[in-house]
C-alpha positions as CSV (number, residue, x, y, z in Angstrom):
1,M,4.8,51.4,-9.3
2,T,6.0,51.2,-12.9
3,S,4.0,52.5,-15.9
4,S,3.3,48.9,-17.0
5,D,1.9,48.1,-13.5
6,S,-0.3,51.1,-13.8
7,A,-1.5,50.1,-17.2
8,Q,-2.3,46.6,-16.0
9,Q,-4.3,47.8,-13.1
10,S,-6.2,50.4,-15.1
11,A,-7.1,47.7,-17.6
12,G,-8.4,45.5,-14.8
13,T,-5.7,42.9,-15.2
14,P,-4.5,41.6,-11.8
15,A,-0.8,42.0,-11.0
16,K,1.3,38.9,-11.4
17,A,2.0,37.2,-8.0
18,P,5.6,37.1,-7.0
19,A,7.5,33.9,-7.6
20,K,7.5,31.5,-4.7
21,D,10.7,31.3,-2.8
22,P,12.1,27.8,-3.4
23,W,13.4,27.7,0.1
24,D,10.1,28.5,1.7
25,L,9.3,25.0,3.0
26,P,6.4,23.7,5.1
27,D,6.5,22.8,8.8
28,V,6.7,19.0,8.9
29,S,7.5,18.7,12.6
30,G,4.1,17.1,13.4
31,L,4.2,14.4,10.7
32,V,4.7,10.7,11.6
33,V,7.5,9.2,9.6
34,G,7.5,5.4,8.9
35,V,10.7,3.7,7.7
36,L,10.1,0.4,5.9
37,G,13.3,-1.6,6.2
38,G,14.1,0.3,9.4
39,T,16.1,-2.5,10.9
40,G,18.7,-2.3,8.1
41,P,21.7,0.1,8.2
42,Q,20.3,2.8,6.0
43,G,16.7,2.7,7.4
44,K,17.9,2.5,11.0
45,G,20.2,5.4,10.5
46,L,17.5,7.6,8.9
47,A,15.1,6.7,11.7
48,Y,17.7,7.6,14.3
49,R,18.5,11.0,12.7
50,L,14.9,12.0,12.2
51,A,14.0,11.0,15.8
52,L,17.0,12.9,17.1
53,A,15.6,16.0,15.3
54,G,12.2,15.5,17.1
55,Q,10.3,13.7,14.5
56,K,7.9,10.9,15.5
57,V,9.3,7.8,13.8
58,I,8.0,4.2,13.4
59,I,10.3,1.5,12.2
60,G,8.8,-1.2,10.0
61,S,10.0,-4.7,9.5
62,R,8.5,-8.0,8.3
63,A,8.7,-9.1,11.9
64,A,7.2,-6.8,14.5
65,E,9.5,-8.1,17.3
66,R,12.6,-7.3,15.2
67,A,11.3,-3.8,14.6
68,Q,10.5,-3.3,18.3
69,A,14.0,-4.4,19.3
70,A,15.6,-2.0,16.9
71,A,13.3,0.8,18.1
72,E,14.3,0.2,21.8
73,E,17.9,0.3,20.8
74,L,17.5,3.7,19.1
75,G,15.4,5.3,21.8
76,H,14.2,8.9,21.2
77,G,10.6,7.7,21.1
78,V,11.0,5.5,18.1
79,E,8.4,2.7,17.9
80,G,8.6,-0.6,16.0
81,A,5.8,-2.4,14.2
82,D,5.4,-4.8,11.3
83,N,5.5,-3.2,7.8
84,A,1.7,-3.0,7.4
85,E,1.1,-1.3,10.7
86,C,4.0,1.0,10.1
87,A,2.5,2.1,6.8
88,R,-1.0,2.5,8.2
89,R,0.2,4.7,11.1
90,S,2.5,7.0,9.2
91,D,1.9,10.2,7.2
92,V,5.2,9.8,5.3
93,V,6.7,6.4,4.6
94,I,10.4,6.0,3.6
95,V,11.2,2.9,1.7
96,A,14.7,1.6,2.7
97,V,14.3,-2.1,1.9
98,P,17.0,-4.1,0.0
99,W,16.5,-3.8,-3.8
100,E,15.9,-7.6,-4.0
101,G,12.8,-7.2,-2.0
102,H,11.7,-3.8,-3.2
103,G,8.9,-4.8,-5.6
104,K,7.5,-7.6,-3.5
105,T,7.4,-5.5,-0.4
106,L,5.6,-2.5,-2.0
107,E,3.1,-4.7,-3.9
108,S,2.1,-6.3,-0.6
109,L,1.5,-2.9,1.0
110,R,-0.4,-1.2,-1.8
111,E,-3.6,-0.9,0.3
112,E,-1.8,0.4,3.5
113,L,0.3,2.9,1.4
114,A,-2.7,4.3,-0.5
115,G,-3.0,8.1,0.0
116,K,0.5,8.2,1.7
117,L,3.5,10.2,0.7
118,V,6.1,7.6,-0.1
119,V,9.8,8.4,-0.2
120,D,11.9,5.8,-2.1
121,C,15.6,5.7,-1.3
122,V,16.4,2.3,-2.7
123,N,19.5,2.0,-5.0
124,P,19.4,-0.9,-7.5
125,L,23.0,-2.0,-7.6
126,G,25.0,-5.1,-8.6
127,F,28.4,-6.1,-7.4
128,D,31.2,-8.1,-9.0
129,K,35.0,-8.2,-8.7
130,K,35.2,-4.8,-10.3
131,G,33.0,-3.2,-7.6
132,A,29.5,-1.8,-7.6
133,Y,27.6,-1.0,-10.7
134,A,24.1,0.4,-11.4
135,L,21.2,-1.8,-12.4
136,K,18.3,-0.3,-14.5
137,P,14.9,-1.7,-13.6
138,E,12.4,-2.3,-16.3
139,E,10.4,0.7,-15.1
140,G,13.5,2.9,-15.3
141,S,14.4,3.2,-11.6
142,A,13.4,2.0,-8.2
143,A,11.3,5.1,-7.7
144,E,9.5,4.6,-11.0
145,Q,8.9,1.0,-10.0
146,A,7.4,2.2,-6.7
147,A,5.1,4.6,-8.6
148,A,3.9,1.9,-10.9
149,L,3.2,-0.5,-8.0
150,L,1.5,2.2,-5.9
151,P,-0.9,4.1,-8.1
152,D,-2.8,5.5,-5.2
153,S,0.3,6.8,-3.4
154,R,2.3,10.0,-3.9
155,V,5.8,8.7,-4.7
156,T,9.0,10.7,-4.4
157,A,12.6,9.8,-4.3
158,A,15.3,11.0,-1.9
159,F,18.0,10.0,0.7
160,H,20.0,7.9,-1.7
161,H,23.5,9.2,-1.1
162,L,23.8,9.0,2.7
163,S,26.3,7.0,4.6
164,A,24.7,4.5,6.9
165,V,27.9,4.6,9.0
166,L,27.6,8.3,9.6
167,L,23.8,8.2,10.1
168,Q,24.2,5.7,12.9
169,D,27.2,7.2,14.7
170,P,26.0,9.0,17.9
171,E,29.3,10.8,18.1
172,I,28.5,12.7,14.9
173,D,26.3,15.7,15.5
174,S,26.0,17.0,12.0
175,I,26.1,15.3,8.5
176,D,27.4,17.7,5.9
177,T,25.5,16.7,2.8
178,D,22.7,17.7,0.4
179,V,19.7,15.4,-0.3
180,M,18.5,15.3,-3.9
181,V,14.7,15.1,-3.9
182,L,12.7,14.1,-7.0
183,G,8.9,14.0,-7.5
184,E,6.0,15.0,-9.6
185,E,4.2,17.4,-7.3
186,R,6.0,20.4,-5.8
187,A,4.1,20.2,-2.5
188,D,5.2,16.6,-2.0
189,V,8.8,17.4,-2.9
190,E,8.8,20.3,-0.5
191,I,7.6,18.1,2.4
192,V,10.6,15.8,1.7
193,Q,13.0,18.7,1.4
194,A,11.8,20.0,4.8
195,L,12.2,16.5,6.4
196,A,15.8,16.4,5.1
197,G,16.4,19.8,6.5
198,R,15.3,18.7,10.0
199,I,18.5,16.6,10.2
200,A,21.5,18.7,11.3
201,G,23.8,19.5,8.4
202,M,21.5,18.4,5.7
203,R,19.6,20.3,3.0
204,G,16.9,19.0,0.6
205,V,17.4,20.1,-3.0
206,F,14.8,19.6,-5.8
207,A,16.5,17.5,-8.5
208,G,13.7,16.9,-11.1
209,R,10.9,14.5,-11.7
210,L,10.8,10.8,-11.2
211,R,11.9,10.1,-14.7
212,N,15.3,11.4,-13.6
213,A,15.6,9.1,-10.6
214,H,17.8,6.5,-12.3
215,Q,20.9,8.6,-12.6
216,V,20.5,9.7,-8.9
217,E,20.2,6.1,-7.8
218,A,23.1,5.1,-10.1
219,L,25.4,7.7,-8.6
220,V,25.7,5.6,-5.5
221,A,27.9,3.2,-7.4
222,N,30.3,6.0,-8.0
223,L,30.2,7.1,-4.3
224,I,31.0,3.5,-3.2
225,S,34.1,3.7,-5.5
226,V,35.1,7.1,-3.9
227,N,34.7,5.7,-0.4
228,R,36.7,2.6,-1.1
229,R,39.6,4.5,-2.7
230,Y,39.7,7.3,-0.1
231,K,38.5,5.4,3.0
232,A,35.7,7.9,3.3
233,H,32.0,8.3,3.8
234,A,31.4,10.7,0.9
235,G,28.2,12.7,0.4
236,L,27.2,15.4,-2.1
237,R,26.9,19.2,-2.1
238,V,25.1,21.1,-4.8
239,T,26.8,24.4,-5.4
240,D,25.4,27.9,-6.1
241,V,21.9,27.2,-4.8
């Protein structure tokens, strides 16, 4: 014990608690994960990888029959339901719908998503003859649009930079990438980090608050350019953490 510690204790001042280890993440194995847009490439791939890791997963789609068919194809205990039932039955809901339907879908599910942890992985992009380019929504980002439309939900952003091809390939055992996670509450962010870490090869890394989501979403346009030039399925690694 140092002299300053002794002085604090003798003065009746409680010793300062040690800083929380940023890699001390919660056990999320018992959470039910819903994937809205789970019949699309990205959503289906995420559903497959999380189910493969032992997570209970429900795929959501506008048509329950389509979701059920995709779930049967994936196996590993994945279930399919319409979007509303998927949202109601899930503890954590990943939003993987096309950008064009993002706002309308979330607005229609505001009641079902109330109180839920929502993880937005939608990338607002445009395409022309020069390739992909980032769009900037009026709210600032897809994640901020989600937060505006879902005032009673806890909105985070993650899983933007993953290759749908790699996610869905059963021959690939491990996906070597980091997942940048953004959110307002540390506890919510850590749940999403822990979910990312359930997938072999992945790691969830805190990357700021939702106001910083635009540049994370926009980076996907750069990765598309990388992939086209090098015939790759590029991801990201954050160094020195």
